[in-house]
C-alpha positions as CSV (number, residue, x, y, z in Angstrom):
1,X,4.0,39.7,18.8
2,X,3.7,42.9,20.7
3,X,3.0,42.2,24.3
4,X,4.2,38.6,24.1
5,X,5.0,37.4,27.6
6,X,7.6,35.1,29.1
7,X,8.4,34.3,32.7
8,X,10.6,37.1,33.9
9,X,10.8,35.6,37.4
10,X,13.0,32.7,36.1
11,X,15.3,34.9,34.0
12,X,19.0,34.7,35.1
13,X,19.0,38.5,35.8
14,X,16.2,37.9,38.3
15,X,17.6,34.8,40.0
16,X,21.4,34.9,39.8
17,X,23.5,36.2,42.7
18,X,23.9,40.0,42.2
19,X,27.6,39.9,42.9
20,X,28.3,37.2,40.3
21,X,26.1,39.0,37.7
22,X,27.9,42.3,38.3
23,X,31.2,40.5,37.8
24,X,29.9,38.8,34.7
25,X,28.7,42.0,33.1
26,X,31.2,44.5,34.6
27,X,34.5,42.9,33.6
28,X,33.7,42.8,29.9
29,X,32.3,46.3,30.1
30,X,35.4,47.6,31.9
31,X,37.6,46.0,29.3
32,X,35.5,47.5,26.5
33,X,35.8,50.9,28.1
34,X,39.5,50.5,28.8
35,X,40.0,49.5,25.2
36,X,38.4,52.8,24.0
37,X,40.8,54.6,26.3
38,X,43.7,52.4,25.1
39,X,43.3,53.5,21.5
40,X,44.1,57.0,22.5
41,X,46.8,56.0,25.0
42,X,48.7,53.9,22.5
43,X,48.5,56.7,19.9
44,X,49.7,59.2,22.5
45,X,52.7,57.0,23.6
46,X,54.0,56.3,20.1
47,X,53.3,59.9,18.9
48,X,55.0,61.3,21.9
49,X,58.2,59.3,21.3
50,X,58.0,59.6,17.5
51,X,56.9,63.2,17.0
52,X,57.2,64.8,20.4
53,X,55.3,67.5,22.3
54,X,53.7,69.0,19.2
55,X,52.3,65.6,18.2
56,X,50.8,65.1,21.6
57,X,49.3,68.6,21.4
58,X,47.8,67.7,18.0
59,X,46.0,64.6,19.3
60,X,44.7,66.7,22.2
61,X,43.3,69.2,19.6
62,X,41.6,66.4,17.7
63,X,40.2,64.7,20.8
64,X,36.9,66.6,20.9
65,X,35.9,64.8,17.7
66,X,36.5,61.4,19.4
67,X,34.2,62.7,22.2
68,X,31.5,63.6,19.7
69,X,31.7,60.0,18.3
70,X,31.4,58.6,21.8
71,X,28.4,60.8,22.6
72,X,26.5,59.5,19.6
73,X,27.6,55.9,20.4
74,X,26.3,56.2,24.0
75,X,23.2,58.0,23.0
76,X,22.1,55.1,20.7
77,X,24.0,52.3,22.5
78,X,23.0,52.9,26.1
79,X,19.6,54.3,25.0
80,X,19.0,51.1,23.0
81,X,20.4,48.7,25.6
82,X,18.5,50.3,28.5
83,X,15.1,50.2,26.7
84,X,15.8,46.7,25.5
85,X,16.4,45.4,29.0
86,X,13.4,47.3,30.4
87,X,11.1,46.0,27.6
88,X,12.4,42.4,28.0
89,X,11.9,42.6,31.7
90,X,8.2,43.5,31.1
91,X,7.9,40.7,28.5
92,X,7.5,43.0,25.4
93,X,9.8,40.9,23.2
94,X,8.9,42.4,19.8
95,X,9.3,46.0,21.0
96,X,12.7,45.1,22.5
97,X,13.8,43.7,19.1
98,X,12.6,46.8,17.2
99,X,14.5,49.1,19.6
100,X,17.8,47.2,19.1
101,X,17.4,47.2,15.3
102,X,16.6,50.9,15.2
103,X,19.6,51.7,17.4
104,X,21.8,50.0,14.8
105,X,20.1,51.9,11.9
106,X,20.6,55.3,13.5
107,X,24.2,54.5,14.5
108,X,25.2,53.7,10.9
109,X,23.5,56.8,9.6
110,X,25.1,59.1,12.3
111,X,28.6,57.8,11.6
112,X,28.4,58.6,7.9
113,X,26.9,62.0,8.4
114,X,29.4,63.0,11.0
115,X,32.4,61.9,8.8
116,X,31.2,64.0,5.9
117,X,30.6,67.1,8.1
118,X,34.0,66.9,9.7
119,X,35.8,66.5,6.4
120,X,34.0,69.5,5.0
121,X,34.9,71.8,7.9
122,X,38.1,70.3,9.2
123,X,40.4,73.3,9.3
124,X,38.1,75.8,11.0
125,X,37.1,73.1,13.5
126,X,40.7,72.4,14.5
127,X,41.4,76.2,14.9
128,X,38.3,76.5,17.1
129,X,39.6,73.5,19.2
130,X,42.7,75.5,20.1
131,X,45.3,74.4,17.6
132,X,48.3,76.8,17.6
133,X,50.3,77.5,14.4
134,X,53.0,75.0,15.4
135,X,50.4,72.3,16.1
136,X,48.0,72.9,13.2
137,X,49.6,70.9,10.4
138,X,50.0,67.8,12.7
139,X,46.4,68.1,13.8
140,X,45.1,68.3,10.1
141,X,47.1,65.3,9.1
142,X,46.0,63.2,12.0
143,X,42.3,64.2,11.9
144,X,41.8,64.0,8.2
145,X,42.6,60.3,8.4
146,X,40.9,59.4,11.6
147,X,37.7,61.0,10.3
148,X,37.2,58.0,8.0
149,X,37.1,55.8,11.1
150,X,34.2,57.7,12.8
151,X,31.5,55.5,11.3
152,X,33.4,52.4,12.5
153,X,33.9,53.8,15.9
154,X,30.3,54.8,16.4
155,X,29.0,51.4,15.2
156,X,31.4,49.3,17.2
157,X,30.9,51.3,20.4
158,X,27.1,51.3,20.1
159,X,27.1,47.7,19.1
160,X,29.1,46.7,22.1
161,X,26.4,48.0,24.5
162,X,23.6,46.2,22.5
163,X,25.6,43.0,22.5
164,X,26.2,43.1,26.2
165,X,22.5,43.7,26.8
166,X,21.9,40.6,24.6
167,X,23.7,38.5,27.3
168,X,27.0,38.3,25.4
169,X,29.4,40.5,27.4
170,X,32.4,38.5,26.6
171,X,31.9,38.9,22.8
172,X,31.3,42.6,23.3
173,X,34.7,42.8,25.1
174,X,36.4,40.8,22.3
175,X,35.2,43.2,19.6
176,X,36.9,46.1,21.3
177,X,39.9,44.2,22.5
178,X,40.7,42.9,19.1
179,X,40.8,46.4,17.6
180,X,42.9,47.7,20.5
181,X,45.5,44.9,20.1
182,X,45.6,45.4,16.4
183,X,46.2,49.2,16.9
184,X,49.0,48.4,19.3
185,X,50.7,46.4,16.6
186,X,50.0,48.7,13.6
187,X,51.0,51.9,15.4
188,X,54.8,51.2,15.6
189,X,54.7,49.3,12.2
190,X,53.2,52.3,10.3
191,X,55.0,55.0,12.3
192,X,58.5,53.6,12.5
193,X,58.6,50.6,10.1
194,X,56.9,52.5,7.2
195,X,58.1,55.9,8.4
196,X,54.6,57.4,8.1
197,X,54.9,59.5,11.3
198,X,51.7,60.8,12.8
199,X,49.7,59.7,9.7
200,X,50.8,56.1,10.5
201,X,49.2,56.4,13.9
202,X,46.0,57.7,12.4
203,X,45.8,54.9,9.8
204,X,46.5,52.3,12.5
205,X,43.6,53.6,14.6
206,X,41.2,53.7,11.6
207,X,41.9,50.2,10.4
208,X,41.6,48.8,13.9
209,X,38.2,50.4,14.4
210,X,37.0,48.9,11.1
211,X,37.9,45.4,12.4
212,X,36.0,46.0,15.7
213,X,33.0,47.3,13.7
214,X,33.0,44.2,11.5
215,X,33.0,41.9,14.5
216,X,30.1,43.8,16.2
217,X,28.0,43.8,13.1
218,X,28.5,40.0,12.7
219,X,26.9,39.5,16.1
220,X,24.1,41.9,15.6
221,X,23.0,40.0,12.5
222,X,22.5,36.9,14.7
223,X,21.1,38.5,17.8
224,X,20.4,35.9,20.5
225,X,17.5,37.2,22.6
226,X,15.3,38.4,19.8
227,X,15.6,37.5,16.1
228,X,16.1,40.8,14.3
229,X,14.0,40.7,11.1
230,X,14.5,43.1,8.2
231,X,11.4,45.0,9.1
232,X,12.7,45.8,12.6
233,X,15.5,48.0,11.1
234,X,13.0,50.4,9.4
235,X,13.3,53.7,11.3
236,X,10.4,54.3,13.6
237,X,9.8,57.6,15.5
238,X,8.4,55.8,18.7
239,X,11.6,53.7,19.0
240,X,13.8,56.7,18.4
241,X,12.1,58.7,21.1
242,X,12.5,55.8,23.5
243,X,16.2,55.5,22.7
244,X,16.9,59.2,22.9
245,X,15.1,59.5,26.3
246,X,17.3,57.0,28.0
247,X,20.5,57.6,26.1
248,X,20.5,61.4,26.4
249,X,22.2,61.6,29.8
250,X,25.2,59.6,28.7
251,X,25.3,61.5,25.4
252,X,25.1,65.0,26.9
253,X,27.7,63.9,29.5
254,X,30.1,63.3,26.6
255,X,29.1,66.5,24.8
256,X,29.7,68.4,28.0
257,X,33.1,66.9,28.2
258,X,33.8,68.0,24.6
259,X,32.7,71.6,25.5
260,X,35.0,71.6,28.5
261,X,37.9,70.2,26.3
262,X,37.5,72.9,23.7
263,X,37.3,75.6,26.4
264,X,40.1,74.1,28.3
265,X,42.4,74.0,25.2
266,X,41.7,77.7,24.3
267,X,42.1,78.8,28.0
268,X,45.3,76.9,28.4
269,X,46.9,78.4,25.3
270,X,45.7,81.9,26.2
271,X,46.9,81.9,29.8
272,X,49.9,79.7,29.1
273,X,51.3,82.3,26.7
274,X,51.7,84.7,29.6
275,X,53.2,82.1,32.0
276,X,56.6,80.4,32.2
277,X,55.2,77.4,30.4
278,X,54.2,79.0,27.0
279,X,51.2,77.9,25.0
280,X,52.3,74.4,23.7
281,X,53.4,72.8,27.0
282,X,50.0,73.1,28.7
283,X,48.2,72.0,25.5
284,X,50.3,68.9,25.2
285,X,50.5,68.1,28.9
286,X,46.8,68.3,29.6
287,X,46.1,66.1,26.5
288,X,48.2,63.4,28.1
289,X,46.8,63.9,31.6
290,X,43.2,63.7,30.2
291,X,43.9,60.4,28.5
292,X,45.6,58.9,31.6
293,X,42.6,59.9,33.7
294,X,40.4,58.2,31.1
295,X,41.9,54.9,32.0
296,X,40.7,55.1,35.6
297,X,37.4,56.9,34.7
298,X,36.7,54.3,32.0
299,X,37.0,51.6,34.6
300,X,34.4,53.4,36.8
301,X,32.1,53.9,33.9
302,X,32.5,50.2,32.9
303,X,31.4,49.1,36.4
304,X,28.4,51.4,36.2
305,X,27.4,50.1,32.8
306,X,28.0,46.5,33.9
307,X,25.2,47.0,36.5
308,X,22.8,48.5,33.9
309,X,21.3,45.2,32.7
310,X,20.8,44.0,36.3
311,X,19.2,47.2,37.5
312,X,17.1,47.8,34.3
313,X,15.7,44.2,34.2
314,X,14.9,44.0,37.9
315,X,13.3,47.5,38.0
316,X,11.1,46.5,35.0
317,X,10.2,43.3,36.9
318,X,9.6,45.3,40.2
319,X,12.3,43.5,42.1
320,X,13.5,46.6,43.9
321,X,15.7,44.9,46.5
322,X,17.9,43.6,43.8
323,X,18.0,47.0,42.1
324,X,19.3,48.6,45.3
325,X,21.9,45.9,45.9
326,X,23.3,46.1,42.4
327,X,23.7,49.9,42.7
328,X,25.5,49.8,46.0
329,X,27.8,47.1,44.8
330,X,28.7,49.0,41.7
331,X,29.2,52.2,43.6
332,X,31.5,50.5,46.1
333,X,33.7,49.0,43.3
334,X,33.8,52.4,41.5
335,X,34.8,54.2,44.6
336,X,37.7,51.8,45.2
337,X,39.0,52.4,41.7
338,X,38.7,56.2,42.2
339,X,40.7,56.0,45.4
340,X,43.5,54.1,43.7
341,X,43.6,56.6,40.8
342,X,43.8,59.5,43.4
343,X,46.9,57.8,45.0
344,X,48.6,57.3,41.6
345,X,48.0,60.9,40.5
346,X,49.4,62.3,43.8
347,X,52.4,60.0,44.1
348,X,53.6,59.3,40.6
349,X,52.8,62.1,38.2
350,X,56.3,62.4,36.7
351,X,56.7,58.7,36.3
352,X,53.3,58.5,34.5
353,X,54.0,61.4,32.1
354,X,57.5,59.9,31.3
355,X,55.7,57.1,29.5
356,X,54.6,59.5,26.8
357,X,58.0,60.9,25.8
358,X,60.4,63.4,27.2
359,X,60.1,67.2,27.6
360,X,61.7,70.2,29.3
361,X,61.8,70.7,33.0
362,X,59.0,73.3,32.7
363,X,56.9,70.6,31.0
364,X,57.4,68.2,33.9
365,X,56.8,70.9,36.5
366,X,53.5,71.8,34.9
367,X,52.4,68.1,34.7
368,X,53.2,67.4,38.3
369,X,51.3,70.5,39.4
370,X,48.3,69.8,37.2
371,X,48.0,66.2,38.2
372,X,48.1,67.0,41.9
373,X,45.8,70.0,41.9
374,X,43.3,69.4,39.1
375,X,42.7,65.8,40.2
376,X,42.8,66.4,43.9
377,X,39.2,65.1,44.4
378,X,39.6,62.1,42.0
379,X,38.6,59.8,44.9
380,X,34.9,61.0,44.5
381,X,34.7,60.2,40.8
382,X,32.9,56.9,41.3
383,X,29.7,58.5,42.5
384,X,28.6,60.6,39.5
385,X,28.8,57.9,36.7
386,X,27.2,55.3,39.0
387,X,24.3,57.6,39.8
388,X,23.7,58.8,36.2
389,X,23.8,55.2,35.0
390,X,21.4,54.1,37.8
391,X,18.8,56.7,36.8
392,X,19.1,55.9,33.1
393,X,18.7,52.1,33.9
394,X,15.4,52.7,35.8
395,X,13.9,54.8,33.0
396,X,14.3,58.2,34.9
397,X,16.1,60.0,32.0
398,X,15.8,63.5,33.3
399,X,17.5,62.8,36.6
400,X,20.2,60.9,34.8
401,X,20.6,63.9,32.5
402,X,20.9,66.3,35.4
403,X,23.6,64.2,37.1
404,X,25.5,63.8,33.9
405,X,25.6,67.5,33.2
406,X,26.5,68.7,36.7
407,X,30.2,68.2,36.8
408,X,31.1,69.4,33.3
409,X,28.6,72.0,32.4
410,X,27.1,73.4,35.6
411,X,30.4,73.5,37.6
412,X,33.6,72.9,35.7
413,X,33.0,74.9,32.5
414,X,32.2,78.2,34.3
415,X,35.0,77.7,36.7
416,X,37.7,77.2,34.1
417,X,36.6,80.5,32.6
418,X,36.3,82.5,35.8
419,X,39.1,81.2,38.0
420,X,42.0,82.0,35.6
421,X,40.9,85.7,35.6
422,X,42.0,85.9,39.2
423,X,44.8,83.3,39.5
424,X,46.1,82.8,35.9
425,X,46.8,79.3,34.6
426,X,46.7,77.9,38.2
427,X,43.1,78.9,38.4
428,X,42.3,76.3,35.8
429,X,43.9,73.7,38.0
430,X,41.8,74.6,41.1
431,X,38.6,74.5,39.0
432,X,38.9,70.7,38.9
433,X,38.6,69.8,42.6
434,X,35.9,72.4,43.3
435,X,33.7,71.0,40.4
436,X,34.3,67.4,41.5
437,X,33.2,68.1,45.1
438,X,30.1,70.0,44.0
439,X,29.0,67.2,41.6
440,X,29.5,64.5,44.2
441,X,27.4,66.3,46.7
442,X,24.5,66.7,44.3
443,X,24.7,63.1,43.0
444,X,24.7,61.8,46.6
445,X,21.6,63.8,47.5
446,X,19.6,62.7,44.4
447,X,20.4,59.0,44.7
448,X,19.7,58.9,48.4
449,X,16.2,60.4,47.8
450,X,15.5,57.9,45.1
451,X,16.5,55.0,47.3
452,X,14.2,56.1,50.0
453,X,11.3,56.4,47.5
454,X,12.0,53.0,46.1
455,X,12.1,51.3,49.5
456,X,8.5,52.5,50.0
457,X,7.5,50.6,46.8
């Protein structure tokens, strides 16, 4: 019943070694995040070799819709998981169960509604996302198919967060990993074996997402921590408000990324047309670069999300020393990954891009320049997601929301509009490191102040 108590002091999240707990939760979370990036990477590789630069540009144009799916998934998944851990840490077992069930209900509804809206407005959407005349037909073919996978993607991604919060991080990882491996097999089979071209890549992705979704739903129907009764799934406003409050920062971070993607695509095609590169080279190249950066950034986010159950439970149980220890461990691991990504982007840009098909010398020159300038401050990228996740985990949604918005909306979006007016297409490149540095400084200031306040408690 509501308010039912159990001994939070003996729970594994309260007694286990923080390092081991972080390892236990972070590794499956990292794999799950990498799998999400791998879907796009695998498609990009096979499309790059099978279709070419125009195919890569088409997937870049379609990518904002994937970001919308992720924003809804994180809104409900992280919002549901964070509230679940906080309520469980307080001993409110029934409320924790209702929150998880409501997150599932709203995820299913959101996926179907989004699919219908996209299919009804597909062509004008793709034009607004920056599709050129040469790219448009490829983008329509690819997106009209992957739209049917949106409900599966939202449910499987949301479900993976809830399953991890239930204490089953390995199964959460397997749900996503199974889909990614299946996609890797189906992509070449459909594209080259069945000669389906870019449509084959789209169908491979959609079918793989359906399999991941089925696995996630199977676990949610036998939730371990709290038996989910039929009545729990009935939508409730109180549960929705709680989910939205703690999931909003992650959601708006993704939506801000989408706004930047759309603005970036249109700015690249506009200023690229007056450069030596033309419109299609920047559009295709930045699509590949964005997905490569996602591999490293997904690892950082996975580490931050792996710390979420530890931080949330112990904050709810008022065990603040463990909260602080978990945060600094997560930040240290995330910063290490960020430094490795920085070295790869600076030293091996041409080798990385060659994995995604060939191109002209102008294509390779643009890629090398963009990698080295735009991602010049990549070594700071561990701070913002760790800080945003920390504030969400302790129930301070507005601060998490602020940190999540800083890089994309407050800094990067205005800069990629203003800088090219003075320096052309290179202005877009220099907007990246300036935004990264500003966001890191703000996040560092906020989390330092919060740690000082928490130590007084």
